[in-house]
Every structure is written in structure tokens, then in C-alpha cells.
C-alpha positions in Angstrom: 4.4 13.2 18.2 6.5 16.2 17.5 5.2 18.9 15.1 6.7 18.8 11.6 6.9 21.4 8.9 5.3 21.2 5.5 8.8 20.5 4.1 9.0 17.4 6.3 5.6 16.3 5.0 6.8 16.7 1.4 9.5 14.2 2.0 7.0 11.3 2.2 5.9 10.5 -1.4 2.3 9.1 -1.0 0.8 8.0 -4.3 -2.3 6.2 -5.5 -2.1 3.0 -7.4 -4.3 0.1 -8.6 -3.8 -3.4 -7.2 -3.2 -5.6 -10.3 -2.2 -8.9 -8.5 -2.9 -10.4 -5.1 -1.1 -13.6 -3.9 -1.2 -15.4 -0.6 1.9 -14.9 1.6 2.0 -18.1 3.8 5.6 -17.4 4.9 4.6 -14.2 6.7 4.5 -14.3 10.5 1.0 -12.7 10.5 -1.6 -13.4 7.7 -0.8 -11.2 4.7 -1.0 -10.8 1.0 1.7 -10.1 -1.6 0.4 -7.3 -3.8 1.5 -5.8 -7.1 0.3 -2.2 -7.4 0.4 -0.2 -10.6 1.4 3.4 -10.0 1.4 4.5 -13.6 4.1 5.1 -16.2 6.4 7.2 -14.1 6.7 4.8 -11.1 5.5 1.5 -12.6 4.3 -1.6 -10.8 5.7 -2.1 -7.3 5.4 -4.9 -4.8 4.0 -4.7 -1.3 3.2 -7.0 1.6 0.0 -6.1 3.4 -1.6 -7.6 6.5 -5.1 -7.0 5.3 -6.6 -10.5 5.2 -9.2 -9.8 7.9 -11.4 -7.4 5.8 -10.3 -8.1 2.2 -10.4 -11.1 -0.2 -8.0 -11.2 -3.1 -11.0 -10.8 -5.4 -12.2 -7.7 -3.6 -8.7 -6.2 -3.8 -8.1 -6.7 -7.6 -8.7 -3.4 -9.3 -9.0 -1.4 -6.1 -7.0 1.9 -5.8 -5.0 2.3 -2.6 -2.5 4.8 -1.2 1.1 3.9 -0.6 4.3 5.6 0.4 6.6 4.9 -2.6 9.9 6.5 -1.5 10.8 4.3 1.4 13.8 1.9 0.8 12.7 -1.7 -0.1 12.2 -3.9 2.9 12.9 -7.6 3.1 9.9 -9.5 4.7 10.8 -13.1 4.9 11.4 -14.3 1.3 9.6 -11.3 -0.2 11.0 -7.8 -1.0 8.4 -5.1 -0.3 9.0 -2.0 -2.4 6.2 0.3 -1.1 4.3 0.8 2.1 0.5 0.3 1.5 -1.3 2.6 3.9 -4.3 2.0 6.2 -5.8 2.7 9.6 -6.5 0.2 12.4 -10.1 -0.4 13.3 -11.4 -1.2 16.8 -9.9 -4.7 16.8 -6.6 -3.5 15.3 -7.1 -5.0 11.8 -6.2 -2.7 8.8 -8.7 -0.7 6.8 -7.1 0.5 3.5 -6.9 4.2 2.5 -8.5 4.6 -0.9 -9.8 7.6 -2.9 -13.6 7.9 -2.9 -13.5 8.4 -6.7 -11.1 7.1 -9.4 -8.0 9.1 -9.9 -5.0 8.6 -12.3 -2.5 6.0 -11.0 0.6 7.8 -9.6 -1.4 10.8 -8.4 0.4 12.4 -5.4 -1.2 13.1 -2.1 -1.1 16.7 -1.1 
């Protein structure tokens, strides 16, 4: 990967939000959930599709804070419009582990 400047990094708006709704997404090509994530008053509630079914149940996701890039353009995924990119890392088998703060922070807080 090429080096970037701090100004390049600042172009990606990564915020924390709380998952407030989790629905199955049977139309997705790979197993996924449809999420609604609350990013606070300034950004509001946004939708995201996430392939995180291996390690997370809907019950475990509700109320969990996650990191997401909120300034990408919306992306059509089958019949669903994803508005933010929920962030995670692949583990050894390639399944996604979500990025979450280790302590509660206000929804909408920006990563820096």
C-alpha cells in the first residue's frame, strides 16, 4: 500500500455508533445482517449490511457499539441500500471481527 498523508486519513470519517436493529438478510450472496446503527443527533440512524453472522447473533449485536465509515456514498446490495461501512478485521478463517471501543463513548464520536 502506498503511504498517505494525515490529510488523506482525515478524508475518511470513521465514527462510533450503537446498533439499534438487526435483521436477517437472506437475499445477500453471503450470510449477512441488515443493521441500523445510531450515530447520534448530528448523523442519525444509518443502515449497513454486514457479513458478521459467524461470530455474532442478533441478540449479541443489539446495543453494541461499532466503528463505521460514514462518508462513503450509499451502496446498493441486492434489494438493500447500505449507507455506512461497518468496520472489522478478518480472523484466521477470514470471518469478520467487529471493531468496537473498549469502553462506552458518545455515539457519533470521530476516530482520530
